[in-house]
N, CA, C and O atoms as a printed pandas DataFrame, in Angstrom:
     atom_number atom_name residue_name chain_id  residue_number  x_coord  y_coord  z_coord
0              1         N          MET        A               1  -95.976   38.459  -67.681
1              2        CA          MET        A               1  -95.915   37.014  -67.631
2              3         C          MET        A               1  -97.136   36.385  -68.298
3              4         O          MET        A               1  -97.030   35.333  -68.928
4              5         N          PHE        A               2  -98.295   37.028  -68.160
5              6        CA          PHE        A               2  -99.512   36.476  -68.739
6              7         C          PHE        A               2  -99.440   36.351  -70.261
7              8         O          PHE        A               2  -99.830   35.306  -70.783
8              9         N          PRO        A               3  -98.956   37.367  -71.013
9             10        CA          PRO        A               3  -98.874   37.200  -72.469
10            11         C          PRO        A               3  -97.951   36.052  -72.874
11            12         O          PRO        A               3  -98.219   35.362  -73.858
12            13         N          LEU        A               4  -96.872   35.841  -72.127
13            14        CA          LEU        A               4  -95.957   34.741  -72.439
14            15         C          LEU        A               4  -96.655   33.398  -72.254
15            16         O          LEU        A               4  -96.515   32.502  -73.087
16            17         N          ALA        A               5  -97.410   33.256  -71.158
17            18        CA          ALA        A               5  -98.141   32.009  -70.913
18            19         C          ALA        A               5  -99.211   31.794  -71.976
19            20         O          ALA        A               5  -99.419   30.673  -72.442
20            21         N          LYS        A               6  -99.883   32.871  -72.354
21            22        CA          LYS        A               6 -100.925   32.770  -73.375
22            23         C          LYS        A               6 -100.323   32.322  -74.719
23            24         O          LYS        A               6 -100.905   31.489  -75.413
24            25         N          THR        A               7  -99.170   32.872  -75.075
25            26        CA          THR        A               7  -98.494   32.487  -76.316
26            27         C          THR        A               7  -98.051   31.032  -76.268
27            28         O          THR        A               7  -98.179   30.306  -77.253
28            29         N          ALA        A               8  -97.525   30.603  -75.109
29            30        CA          ALA        A               8  -97.098   29.209  -74.968
30            31         C          ALA        A               8  -98.279   28.267  -75.122
31            32         O          ALA        A               8  -98.160   27.234  -75.781
32            33         N          MET        A               9  -99.411   28.600  -74.531
33            34        CA          MET        A               9 -100.607   27.757  -74.653
34            35         C          MET        A               9 -101.103   27.717  -76.096
35            36         O          MET        A               9 -101.586   26.684  -76.559
36            37         N          ASN        A              10 -100.984   28.835  -76.807
37            38        CA          ASN        A              10 -101.407   28.886  -78.201
38            39         C          ASN        A              10 -100.542   27.947  -79.036
39            40         O          ASN        A              10 -101.055   27.218  -79.885
40            41         N          PHE        A              11  -99.214   27.963  -78.794
41            42        CA          PHE        A              11  -98.320   27.064  -79.534
42            43         C          PHE        A              11  -98.648   25.604  -79.230
43            44         O          PHE        A              11  -98.626   24.760  -80.126
44            45         N          THR        A              12  -98.950   25.312  -77.971
45            46        CA          THR        A              12  -99.280   23.937  -77.590
46            47         C          THR        A              12 -100.565   23.492  -78.279
47            48         O          THR        A              12 -100.621   22.393  -78.831
48            49         N          ALA        A              13 -101.591   24.328  -78.253
49            50        CA          ALA        A              13 -102.858   23.976  -78.890
50            51         C          ALA        A              13 -102.676   23.809  -80.394
51            52         O          ALA        A              13 -103.259   22.909  -80.998
52            53         N          ARG        A              14 -101.865   24.679  -80.997
53            54        CA          ARG        A              14 -101.621   24.579  -82.433
54            55         C          ARG        A              14 -100.917   23.259  -82.757
55            56         O          ARG        A              14 -101.251   22.603  -83.743
56            57         N          GLY        A              15  -99.951   22.875  -81.933
57            58        CA          GLY        A              15  -99.241   21.623  -82.149
58            59         C          GLY        A              15 -100.162   20.426  -82.037
59            60         O          GLY        A              15 -100.047   19.480  -82.816
60            61         N          ILE        A              16 -101.078   20.455  -81.076
61            62        CA          ILE        A              16 -102.025   19.354  -80.906
62            63         C          ILE        A              16 -102.944   19.267  -82.117
63            64         O          ILE        A              16 -103.224   18.175  -82.612
64            65         N          ARG        A              17 -103.411   20.416  -82.592
65            66        CA          ARG        A              17 -104.284   20.410  -83.771
66            67         C          ARG        A              17 -103.550   19.869  -84.993
67            68         O          ARG        A              17 -104.110   19.092  -85.766
68            69         N          GLN        A              18 -102.299   20.280  -85.163
69            70        CA          GLN        A              18 -101.535   19.799  -86.320
70            71         C          GLN        A              18 -101.295   18.297  -86.239
71            72         O          GLN        A              18 -101.367   17.606  -87.255
72            73         N          ALA        A              19 -101.015   17.792  -85.062
73            74        CA          ALA        A              19 -100.811   16.352  -84.904
74            75         C          ALA        A              19 -102.095   15.594  -85.208
75            76         O          ALA        A              19 -102.055   14.534  -85.833
76            77         N          ALA        A              20 -103.233   16.126  -84.772
77            78        CA          ALA        A              20 -104.508   15.474  -85.051
78            79         C          ALA        A              20 -104.794   15.446  -86.551
79            80         O          ALA        A              20 -105.286   14.445  -87.072
80            81         N          VAL        A              21 -104.490   16.537  -87.240
81            82        CA          VAL        A              21 -104.708   16.587  -88.689
82            83         C          VAL        A              21 -103.798   15.585  -89.397
83            84         O          VAL        A              21 -104.238   14.903  -90.323
84            85         N          ARG        A              22 -102.536   15.486  -88.976
85            86        CA          ARG        A              22 -101.611   14.532  -89.594
86            87         C          ARG        A              22 -102.096   13.096  -89.399
87            88         O          ARG        A              22 -101.992   12.275  -90.310
88            89         N          GLN        A              23 -102.621   12.797  -88.218
89            90        CA          GLN        A              23 -103.072   11.439  -87.961
90            91         C          GLN        A              23 -104.324   11.105  -88.753
91            92         O          GLN        A              23 -104.517    9.953  -89.142
92            93         N          CYS        A              24 -105.169   12.079  -88.996
93            94        CA          CYS        A              24 -106.396   11.830  -89.756
94            95         C          CYS        A              24 -106.102   11.571  -91.229
95            96         O          CYS        A              24 -106.861   10.863  -91.891
96            97         N          HIS        A              25 -105.015   12.132  -91.752
97            98        CA          HIS        A              25 -104.741   12.030  -93.171
98            99         C          HIS        A              25 -103.633   11.033  -93.512
99           100         O          HIS        A              25 -103.062   11.100  -94.600
100          101         N          HIS        A              26 -103.328   10.133  -92.618
101          102        CA          HIS        A              26 -102.257    9.192  -92.946
102          103         C          HIS        A              26 -102.805    8.048  -93.797
103          104         O          HIS        A              26 -104.014    7.829  -93.859
104          105         N          GLU        A              27 -101.914    7.338  -94.438
105          106        CA          GLU        A              27 -102.309    6.293  -95.383
106          107         C          GLU        A              27 -102.989    5.139  -94.657
107          108         O          GLU        A              27 -102.682    4.851  -93.500
108          109         N          ALA        A              28 -103.911    4.487  -95.345
109          110        CA          ALA        A              28 -104.664    3.391  -94.753
110          111         C          ALA        A              28 -103.934    2.063  -94.900
111          112         O          ALA        A              28 -104.314    1.084  -94.258
112          113         N          GLY        A              29 -102.895    2.003  -95.730
113          114        CA          GLY        A              29 -102.185    0.752  -95.959
114          115         C          GLY        A              29 -101.332    0.353  -94.778
115          116         O          GLY        A              29 -100.998    1.187  -93.936
116          117         N          PRO        A              30 -100.973   -0.929  -94.711
117          118        CA          PRO        A              30 -100.141   -1.395  -93.596
118          119         C          PRO        A              30  -98.721   -0.848  -93.687
119          120         O          PRO        A              30  -98.190   -0.650  -94.779
120          121         N          ASN        A              31  -98.120   -0.609  -92.539
121          122        CA          ASN        A              31  -96.750   -0.124  -92.532
122          123         C          ASN        A              31  -95.775   -1.305  -92.539
123          124         O          ASN        A              31  -96.196   -2.458  -92.629
124          125         N          PHE        A              32  -94.507   -1.025  -92.447
125          126        CA          PHE        A              32  -93.476   -2.065  -92.541
126          127         C          PHE        A              32  -93.654   -3.126  -91.467
127          128         O          PHE        A              32  -93.544   -4.319  -91.752
128          129         N          HIS        A              33  -93.930   -2.708  -90.232
129          130        CA          HIS        A              33  -94.046   -3.666  -89.143
130          131         C          HIS        A              33  -95.269   -4.550  -89.296
131          132         O          HIS        A              33  -95.232   -5.730  -88.946
132          133         N          GLN        A              34  -96.342   -3.996  -89.809
133          134        CA          GLN        A              34  -97.537   -4.804  -90.029
134          135         C          GLN        A              34  -97.319   -5.798  -91.163
135          136         O          GLN        A              34  -97.854   -6.906  -91.120
136          137         N          LYS        A              35  -96.544   -5.422  -92.174
137          138        CA          LYS        A              35  -96.298   -6.322  -93.303
138          139         C          LYS        A              35  -95.313   -7.429  -92.948
139          140         O          LYS        A              35  -95.578   -8.602  -93.213
140          141         N          TYR        A              36  -94.176   -7.065  -92.349
141          142        CA          TYR        A              36  -93.067   -7.992  -92.215
142          143         C          TYR        A              36  -92.695   -8.333  -90.776
143          144         O          TYR        A              36  -91.739   -9.076  -90.557
144          145         N          GLY        A              37  -93.422   -7.812  -89.792
145          146        CA          GLY        A              37  -93.047   -7.989  -88.397
146          147         C          GLY        A              37  -92.980   -9.440  -87.955
147          148         O          GLY        A              37  -91.977   -9.875  -87.391
148          149         N          ASN        A              38  -94.049  -10.193  -88.209
149          150        CA          ASN        A              38  -94.074  -11.587  -87.767
150          151         C          ASN        A              38  -93.054  -12.430  -88.511
151          152         O          ASN        A              38  -92.426  -13.309  -87.920
152          153         N          MET        A              39  -92.880  -12.171  -89.802
153          154        CA          MET        A              39  -91.917  -12.932  -90.591
154          155         C          MET        A              39  -90.495  -12.683  -90.068
155          156         O          MET        A              39  -89.707  -13.621  -89.948
156          157         N          LEU        A              40  -90.173  -11.444  -89.763
157          158        CA          LEU        A              40  -88.846  -11.138  -89.228
158          159         C          LEU        A              40  -88.645  -11.757  -87.851
159          160         O          LEU        A              40  -87.562  -12.258  -87.549
160          161         N          LEU        A              41  -89.665  -11.727  -87.023
161          162        CA          LEU        A              41  -89.566  -12.315  -85.695
162          163         C          LEU        A              41  -89.316  -13.816  -85.780
163          164         O          LEU        A              41  -88.435  -14.336  -85.095
164          165         N          VAL        A              42  -90.072  -14.508  -86.603
165          166        CA          VAL        A              42  -89.905  -15.958  -86.740
166          167         C          VAL        A              42  -88.551  -16.296  -87.349
167          168         O          VAL        A              42  -87.891  -17.229  -86.892
168          169         N          SER        A              43  -88.124  -15.560  -88.368
169          170        CA          SER        A              43  -86.823  -15.850  -88.973
170          171         C          SER        A              43  -85.691  -15.569  -87.995
171          172         O          SER        A              43  -84.696  -16.294  -87.994
172          173         N          GLY        A              44  -85.813  -14.548  -87.170
173          174        CA          GLY        A              44  -84.798  -14.270  -86.161
174          175         C          GLY        A              44  -84.723  -15.364  -85.120
175          176         O          GLY        A              44  -83.633  -15.754  -84.702
176          177         N          ILE        A              45  -85.877  -15.863  -84.695
177          178        CA          ILE        A              45  -85.898  -16.960  -83.729
178          179         C          ILE        A              45  -85.275  -18.217  -84.325
179          180         O          ILE        A              45  -84.503  -18.901  -83.654
180          181         N          LEU        A              46  -85.599  -18.526  -85.571
181          182        CA          LEU        A              46  -85.024  -19.712  -86.215
182          183         C          LEU        A              46  -83.513  -19.577  -86.385
183          184         O          LEU        A              46  -82.778  -20.534  -86.142
184          185         N          PHE        A              47  -83.048  -18.416  -86.794
185          186        CA          PHE        A              47  -81.615  -18.203  -86.971
186          187         C          PHE        A              47  -80.886  -18.341  -85.643
187          188         O          PHE        A              47  -79.870  -19.030  -85.553
188          189         N          CYS        A              48  -81.407  -17.685  -84.615
189          190        CA          CYS        A              48  -80.766  -17.736  -83.300
190          191         C          CYS        A              48  -80.763  -19.171  -82.771
191          192         O          CYS        A              48  -79.756  -19.642  -82.243
192          193         N          GLY        A              49  -81.878  -19.848  -82.913
193          194        CA          GLY        A              49  -81.945  -21.243  -82.458
194          195         C          GLY        A              49  -80.988  -22.131  -83.221
195          196         O          GLY        A              49  -80.365  -23.018  -82.638
196          197         N          GLY        A              50  -80.860  -21.902  -84.534
197          198        CA          GLY        A              50  -79.927  -22.691  -85.335
198          199         C          GLY        A              50  -78.485  -22.469  -84.935
199          200         O          GLY        A              50  -77.706  -23.418  -84.849
200          201         N          VAL        A              51  -78.127  -21.231  -84.692
201          202        CA          VAL        A              51  -76.753  -20.928  -84.277
202          203         C          VAL        A              51  -76.452  -21.576  -82.937
203          204         O          VAL        A              51  -75.397  -22.189  -82.773
204          205         N          TRP        A              52  -77.364  -21.452  -81.970
205          206        CA          TRP        A              52  -77.124  -22.043  -80.660
206          207         C          TRP        A              52  -77.099  -23.567  -80.727
207          208         O          TRP        A              52  -76.341  -24.202  -79.995
208          209         N          THR        A              53  -77.908  -24.155  -81.587
209          210        CA          THR        A              53  -77.876  -25.609  -81.753
210          211         C          THR        A              53  -76.523  -26.037  -82.302
211          212         O          THR        A              53  -75.945  -27.015  -81.828
212          213         N          TYR        A              54  -76.016  -25.322  -83.291
213          214        CA          TYR        A              54  -74.694  -25.636  -83.843
214          215         C          TYR        A              54  -73.613  -25.498  -82.776
215          216         O          TYR        A              54  -72.766  -26.379  -82.629
216          217         N          VAL        A              55  -73.641  -24.398  -82.036
217          218        CA          VAL        A              55  -72.619  -24.156  -81.017
218          219         C          VAL        A              55  -72.673  -25.239  -79.944
219          220         O          VAL        A              55  -71.635  -25.735  -79.507
220          221         N          ALA        A              56  -73.871  -25.603  -79.524
221          222        CA          ALA        A              56  -74.013  -26.571  -78.433
222          223         C          ALA        A              56  -73.635  -27.981  -78.853
223          224         O          ALA        A              56  -73.213  -28.772  -78.009
224          225         N          THR        A              57  -73.772  -28.323  -80.127
225          226        CA          THR        A              57  -73.567  -29.719  -80.538
226          227         C          THR        A              57  -72.302  -29.956  -81.346
227          228         O          THR        A              57  -71.759  -31.060  -81.308
228          229         N          GLN        A              58  -71.813  -28.958  -82.075
229          230        CA          GLN        A              58  -70.741  -29.225  -83.033
230          231         C          GLN        A              58  -69.400  -28.604  -82.704
231          232         O          GLN        A              58  -68.397  -29.002  -83.296
232          233         N          THR        A              59  -69.332  -27.671  -81.810
233          234        CA          THR        A              59  -68.068  -26.974  -81.601
234          235         C          THR        A              59  -67.153  -27.659  -80.603
235          236         O          THR        A              59  -65.987  -27.278  -80.496
236          237         N          GLY        A              60  -67.624  -28.639  -79.878
237          238        CA          GLY        A              60  -66.770  -29.354  -78.948
238          239         C          GLY        A              60  -66.527  -28.621  -77.646
239          240         O          GLY        A              60  -65.577  -28.933  -76.928
240          241         N          ILE        A              61  -67.360  -27.662  -77.335
241          242        CA          ILE        A              61  -67.217  -26.939  -76.075
242          243         C          ILE        A              61  -67.672  -27.849  -74.935
243          244         O          ILE        A              61  -68.725  -28.482  -75.013
244          245         N          THR        A              62  -66.866  -27.903  -73.879
245          246        CA          THR        A              62  -67.267  -28.649  -72.694
246          247         C          THR        A              62  -68.080  -27.720  -71.813
247          248         O          THR        A              62  -67.577  -26.705  -71.332
248          249         N          TRP        A              63  -69.314  -28.066  -71.609
249          250        CA          TRP        A              63  -70.208  -27.223  -70.839
250          251         C          TRP        A              63  -70.147  -27.646  -69.380
251          252         O          TRP        A              63  -70.819  -28.595  -68.976
252          253         N          ASN        A              64  -69.353  -26.952  -68.597
253          254        CA          ASN        A              64  -69.254  -27.216  -67.170
254          255         C          ASN        A              64  -70.324  -26.405  -66.458
255          256         O          ASN        A              64  -70.086  -25.281  -66.017
256          257         N          LEU        A              65  -71.492  -26.990  -66.358
257          258        CA          LEU        A              65  -72.610  -26.243  -65.816
258          259         C          LEU        A              65  -72.539  -26.117  -64.302
259          260         O          LEU        A              65  -72.979  -25.109  -63.749
260          261         N          SER        A              66  -71.994  -27.122  -63.620
261          262        CA          SER        A              66  -71.916  -27.062  -62.167
262          263         C          SER        A              66  -70.496  -27.364  -61.722
263          264         O          SER        A              66  -69.940  -28.397  -62.096
264          265         N          PRO        A              67  -69.901  -26.484  -60.934
265          266        CA          PRO        A              67  -68.545  -26.743  -60.467
266          267         C          PRO        A              67  -68.496  -27.654  -59.236
267          268         O          PRO        A              67  -67.406  -27.932  -58.734
268          269         N          VAL        A              68  -69.635  -28.123  -58.738
269          270        CA          VAL        A              68  -69.666  -28.936  -57.525
270          271         C          VAL        A              68  -68.944  -30.255  -57.795
271          272         O          VAL        A              68  -69.288  -30.988  -58.722
272          273         N          GLY        A              69  -67.951  -30.541  -56.978
273          274        CA          GLY        A              69  -67.197  -31.782  -57.106
274          275         C          GLY        A              69  -66.071  -31.706  -58.111
275          276         O          GLY        A              69  -65.298  -32.657  -58.221
276          277         N          LYS        A              70  -65.944  -30.622  -58.845
277          278        CA          LYS        A              70  -64.902  -30.493  -59.866
278          279         C          LYS        A              70  -63.772  -29.589  -59.413
279          280         O          LYS        A              70  -62.671  -29.644  -59.961
280          281         N          ILE        A              71  -64.034  -28.768  -58.428
281          282        CA          ILE        A              71  -63.016  -27.843  -57.944
282          283         C          ILE        A              71  -62.562  -28.332  -56.576
283          284         O          ILE        A              71  -63.363  -28.485  -55.654
284          285         N          THR        A              72  -61.266  -28.573  -56.466
285          286        CA          THR        A              72  -60.704  -28.970  -55.160
286          287         C          THR        A              72  -59.777  -27.880  -54.699
287          288         O          THR        A              72  -59.005  -27.339  -55.492
288          289         N          PRO        A              73  -59.840  -27.551  -53.436
289          290        CA          PRO        A              73  -58.952  -26.493  -52.947
290          291         C          PRO        A              73  -57.506  -26.944  -52.912
291          292         O          PRO        A              73  -57.218  -28.117  -52.678
292          293         N          LYS        A              74  -56.605  -26.016  -53.143
293          294        CA          LYS        A              74  -55.164  -26.314  -53.094
294          295         C          LYS        A              74  -54.703  -26.283  -51.640
295          296         O          LYS        A              74  -55.338  -25.673  -50.780
296          297         N          GLU        A              75  -53.597  -26.946  -51.394
297          298        CA          GLU        A              75  -53.017  -26.935  -50.060
298          299         C          GLU        A              75  -52.541  -25.524  -49.717
299          300         O          GLU        A              75  -52.035  -24.810  -50.583
300          301         N          TRP        A              76  -52.701  -25.128  -48.470
301          302        CA          TRP        A              76  -52.282  -23.810  -48.008
302          303         C          TRP        A              76  -50.777  -23.762  -47.919
303          304         O          TRP        A              76  -50.161  -24.662  -47.349
304          305         N          LYS        A              77  -50.176  -22.730  -48.469
305          306        CA          LYS        A              77  -48.721  -22.586  -48.424
306          307         C          LYS        A              77  -48.375  -21.519  -47.399
307          308         O          LYS        A              77  -48.758  -20.357  -47.533
308          309         N          GLU        A              78  -47.646  -21.933  -46.377
309          310        CA          GLU        A              78  -47.168  -20.975  -45.373
310          311         C          GLU        A              78  -45.885  -20.348  -45.882
311          312         O          GLU        A              78  -44.999  -21.056  -46.361
312          313         N          GLU        A              79  -45.772  -19.055  -45.787
313          314        CA          GLU        A              79  -44.536  -18.401  -46.237
314          315         C          GLU        A              79  -43.749  -17.896  -45.080
315          316         O          GLU        A              79  -42.679  -17.318  -45.266
């Protein structure tokens, strides 16, 4: 069992070293999210807000926000 554990620890240490080397040698330039993240977020908010504004004002939907006073119970029918 000991050699198996030792081999597993060696693989883990090797993986950590390789990940550290990859992180040290990555490019210094900004990635996609750093370049376009805020622009995409703002454009998404504007698009969503525009669609909801159109739906709320132009489609003619009756927004029944509260059913209080609008729903009356029907008479009970005995069978």
